[in-house]
N, C-alpha and C positions, 0 to 999 in steps of 0.2 A: 236333932234339927236331922244328922245324917241319918238317927234310925226312922225319923219320920218319913224321911225321903225314899228309903228302902222300902217302906211298908208301901207309899202310892206308888213308886216304880212297881213291883211287884203286882200289885191290883190290876192297873192297869195291862202289864204284860200276860196275866192269866185271860184278861178281857180278851188282848187280842187272839191270844190261842184258841179259846173259844171260840171267838168269831171263825178263826180259818177253819176250826176242826167243824163246823158248820156247813161248808160247804163241800159239798161231796162231788165225787167225779161219777160220771155217769155210768148206769148198769147194763150191757148189753144184754144181759139175760134172756129178758122178754123177746127181744129180736131176734138173738139166736133160735129160742125154741119156736118160733113161728117161722121163719126164713130158713133154716135150718133143713128141713124135709125136702126144701127147692133145690138143693143144691146136689152135683152127683160127680162121682169118681168116676174118671172114664181112663181106661187101660188100652192099650193098642198093641197090636203085634204085626210086624213085617218082616217079610222073608226077602232076604239079602242074597245074591247072587256072590258065592267067595271064590275070587278069582286064587287059581294056582301059578301064582306068578314064583317063578324062582327065582333069588337075589343074586345069583351069578350066573356067568356064562357056562355052555356045554364044556368046554375046555378046562374049566376049573377043577381044581383037585376037589374043590368041597361040593361039586355039583352032586353027586348022587347022594352024599351026606342029606341035602336041603331038598332032595326030591324024593326020599323017603317019607319026610314029612311035610311034605307039602299036603293039602288037601286033592284031593280028585277032581277031574274036569267034570263040571257041572254041579259042584258042591255048594250046600246052602247052608245059611244059618239064621237063627231068628233074634231079633232085635225085638228089645221091647220096651212099652215106655209110659208114664201115667203123667194125667194130667185132671183137670176140673172145668167141670161146666156148671149150666143151671137151665131149668125149664121155663122157657116161657110161654109156653101154651099146655093145655089140659090134652092134648092129643100129642103130645111126646117131642113138640120140638123143642130143642136144647141149643143154647149158642155156648160156643167155646173158641181157642185161640185155633186160627188155621195152622199153626206150628205142631199143635197136638194132635193131628190127625190128618193133616196132609198127604203123610205117605205110606199111609196105614191099610195094611191088607184085611185086616181084621179088628174093628172097633167093641168093645163090651163097656156099658154103661151101668154101672152099680147104683141104685137110689139108696136115699137114708136109710130104709126100713130091710135093706139085706136085697132086694129084688135085683135078678140081672137081667140084661135084655142085650142081644146083639143090635147093633145101632148102623141106619144106613147114614151112607152121606149125602148130604143132599146140597152143597157147594162150597165153597172155600174161596179167600179172597187174600190172596198174602200182602196185598198193597196196605191193607188196614190188618190184616191176621186173625181176620176174623171167620169163623167156618160154622156152618149150619148142620146138625145132625138130627135124626130122627129115631125113635123108640116105638115100636108097635105096642101102645100102650092107651089108656082111657082114663079121662077122671081125676088127671096128675095135679098137684097142687101146682102153682105157677108164680112166678115173682111180678111185682107190681114195677113197674119203669119210673123212672125219676128224672128231675131234668137237672142236666150237669151243671146247665148255665146260671143255677142258684146255688150251686156249691160257693163258699168262700175260704178262702186262704186260711186254715186255722181251724175248720169247721172239724168234727169226730168225724169219721168213716172205719167201716169194719170189713174184713175178708173173711170168707168162708170157703178151705179148699182143703187138697191134700198134698200136703207140702212132704217130699221124700216118702209117700205112700201112707202117711197118717191119715186116714180119713177125717172129715169133718171137724178140722182144725182152725181154730177160731184166733184172727190176731186183729187188733185195732189200733189206730192211729190216728192222725191229723193229716188234712190236706197241706200239702209243701207247697205247691205253686198248678196254677192253670194254663194250658195253651204250650206246652212244653213242645217244644222242635226237638228230635233224636236225630243222628244221623241216619240218612238213607232213609227216613221216616217220613215221606214228605206229605201224605195224607191223615195224619191224624194230629189233633192238638191234645197230647197228653196231658192227662191228670196226673200231677207228681205227689206222693205220700210218703211217710214213713212208717207206712205198714207193712209189718216181716212179711216178706214175701220171697220164696224159696223154690226150686224146682218143685214141681208138682201142683202148684200153687194157679199155674198159666190156665187162662182158662174161666177160671173161677171170678165169682160176682164180688163187689165192690159196694157196699151198702152206705147208705146215710142212716142217719137217725130215726129216719122215720120208716126205715126195712124198705126203701126203694133202692132198685140197684139202679149205680148214677157211672158206674165202669164197669170194665173187663180188664181183670189183671193180666199184663202180658210180658212185662219186663222189668227186671233189675237191673242197677245200674252196681258191678261188683269188682272188683279184683282178685276174687278168692273163689268165687261160683257160689256164694254163700249173699246172707242176707249182709247189706250194709248201710240201710237208712234211707237209701233211693229206689222206689219201688213205682211203675209206670204202669197208667189204666187207659184204656181205651174207651174214652166217652161213651155211655151206652145210646146218645142220639145217633152216633157216627155207625155203631156198631146195627142198631136195629135198624137204618137205612139199608146198608148193605145187608143185613140177614131177609128184607124183604123184595131187594130185587133178585136174590139168590136163590129164595122159594118161589118168584114168580116168574122169571127168565133163565135162571141156573148160571148168570154170569152178573158182574157189574157193570156197566156205563160210566163213563168217564169224560170228562171235558178234558181239552187238549187244545193251547193257541198256537202253540209251537215256537217259544220263544226260549234261549237262553238269557237268562238271570244272575244279578250277583247283589250282595248287600252293598245299601248308599249309605258309605262312611260318613262324619262327621265333615272331612275334608273332600270328597264327591258334592254332599248337598251345598255347600259353600262355593264350589266351583262351577256347578248347576244353577246357581241363585235360587237353591229351595231353601225355605223359612230353617227347616231342621232337618235333621237325619231321618227319612222315612220312604215307605213306595220299595220297589223293586226296578232296579237299571236293567236294561236291556242291551244284552252284550252281544245278543245275534238274534236275528229273525231269519226261521227256516223259509225258505221259497215254497210257494203254494199253499201255505198252511193259514188258519184261520187269521193270525195276527195280520200275517202279509198281506192280506186282502184285504182287512182292514185300516191298513197305512200306518201299521206300527211300526217304528221304524229303528234303529241301532241309537243306543243313548235317552232314548224315551226312559222316563222313570213313570212306571205304573202306579197310581195314586191311589184309584180305586178299582173296583172290579164288580159290575152288578150290584152297587150300591152297597157294596162291602169295602171297610177301609183294608189298606194294604200297609200293616203299619213297618213290617219287614218282609224282607224277601222270601223268606220261610212260609208268608202267610200265601204267597200268591198262589202256587200249586195245591194247595188246601183248599182254597176257596174255589179255582178253577175247575179241581177234579169231583167237586160237591157239586157243579153245575151240568145239568143234563144236557148233552151233544145236540146241537141243534137249534140250540134257544140263543133268541137276541138278546145283547146285553152292550149296555155301555160303558166304556172303559176311560176315567179321566187319566188325562196322561201330563207330564211335566216335560214341555219340550221350548226352548228358548225362552226360558225364564219366564213361562208363562203356562197357564193349566189350559186344554182343552179336551175336549171329549169325541172319541169316537163310537162309531155302532160296529158291532162284532159278531159274526154266528159263529158260536163253541164249534168244534171238532171234537174228534172222539179218541181216545187213546185205544189203539188195537187189542183188542182180548188176548191175553194171556192164558196160560195152562191153568190158574189158580182161580178160573172162572167156568171153566168146560167142566163136562162129565167126567165122573171116575174113569171111564172105558179111555176118552182121549184124552184125557192127563197123562195115565200110563203109558199110552202111545206118543207123546208128545216127550215126556221125561225119559223114555227109553232113546230116542234122536238126541237127548243132552246130554249121553254118557261116552267117556272116551275111554273104551276100553282098554287099550294100552295102557293107560297111565291110571287106571281104578279112579276115574274123576267121573260125578255130574257136575256139569257146569252152567251157567245160565247167562242170556245177553242181560247186559246192563243198559236202563233208558239214560237220556241225557242229562235229566236232572243228578239220578247215579253219579255219572262221570263228572260232573260240572262240580258236585259237592267234596270228591273226592280229588278234584282239578287233574282229573285225568282226560287224554282226549279218546282213548279205546280201552278194551280189556272186557275179558268173562270174567263170574265169579262162581269160585268153589262152593258149589251145594255138600256136597258129599265125597268124603276119599275113601278110596281103602287100596289094597292090593301095596304096587309098589310105591303108588303117590305118597300111600299113608308112611310106607316106609323109609322115604326120601324125606319124609317131615315135612310133608303139605298138610295144609290143616282148611277146616270148613269156614269160610269168610273171606280167605284168602283170593287176590286178584291178580288173573294172570294176564301179564301185558305182552309177554313176548314169547315165543317157543325158537331156541337158539338165537339167532339174529332177525328174527322175522316178527315183527309187532303183530299181536292176536287182536282181531277188530270182532269177532262174533265166534259165536258158536261153531256156524257151520265151515266159517273160514280158519277156524281152529281144527277141524275134522281134516279139512283139506290139507292143510300143514302136516295133521299126520301121517296120511298117506305117502306125504314126500320123504319121511323117516323112517318108512314102515321097516325098513330093512336096518335101521339103525341099532346099535347094541347100548345106547344112550342118548338122550336128549337133556340139555338143560331149560328150564322155565325162570322166567324173571315174573318173579311175584313183587306185590305189595302188598305188605304187612304191616297193618298201624300206620307209624308214620313214615318206613322206611320202604327199600327194596331192595331185593336180594335174589342171586340166581340159584335154583337149586337144583341140580344133577341128578337125574334119572336114569338108573340101569333099567332096559326094557326086556322083557320077558324074551329068552331066546327063541329065532324062529326056527 
């Protein structure tokens, strides 16, 4: 009996194994062969002024030693970076990330067949991290655009790019989540995947199994700087809308209504008599802006905007931002334990340096440089400040010289200079004028979840 049982068990085990073996994973070979020629390698070169800051005062015994090895006045150095992109039209328009090409003096595009072209920057939009560049070529193979809304969590997706400069590298995975909101990224409902994305993949395409582009690989979440299974792509419909505006107008127009909002928790929903946590709670209304004119009040909960449901507070900036300025829309709000509909004319977010011409961009960038500290900084909008729970501050975009030596990093938020709050780039510059003869200053910065003072010794006058 025992022998018979073993024979029967073995038979069914073999049958199960044969059935499992018959289930094959998809092959991406045909997709890669057809679509790989439409993906490009992007290399950039940026010339950076190299300050000759000497880290000790003139009366220091080591001053002459450091002066001997400091770079001469007017010295410059070259910074090079790599990224990816993909061709969207036969006449040479290419999509990539703005952070790949934003500060570049020269952009070189290498095609799959090794041909190289110097690219022209058409426009960039830092709010979505999308850029359009163009090469002087014709009859180029270009990608097909897919529909990210049809993606389902668990679907296979594939990336082609140049991680660490290894051209035409293919990685695959699945869609991990959709509609992800990331800190300080209010205008993009990211596609999260577990596709291996590393430095150099930025700007490359994310394909579905039909060979259609559904996203632009833009970011990773990592504690080490390398791939950790959390990758984020910009949905292609968002990117194409931005690209079309950049090609037509050279800038992107976005809606704005002038409110500060917060998440609706279960406790807040209960206190306001709402059936469940949903919507965006208005904590402040800006005077004279669209929301104020429409009658939106503090403590209103915005439930729908122009027919789109606002499930969480993160949804509202994206929905409003994608609405064309000047459009009249209906806004459903929850007030006094009942809903009511208000009519609102959408305002416009002022244009920033990311959507201007290259010449204007360079001009504006130079205005945002704090030379004495070796910093390039930028103003933060109200939504960014709200997310970081700050009243004011400016963001460090680049750091060199004495700032770098003191330990400042890109991404740090400058809150104060000595005992004075830093409210804007222009005010930061005025404060620095006050301390132009000082030997050192202290910056209060926010980094991660904490804040700290960083002392900086200024260049001797």
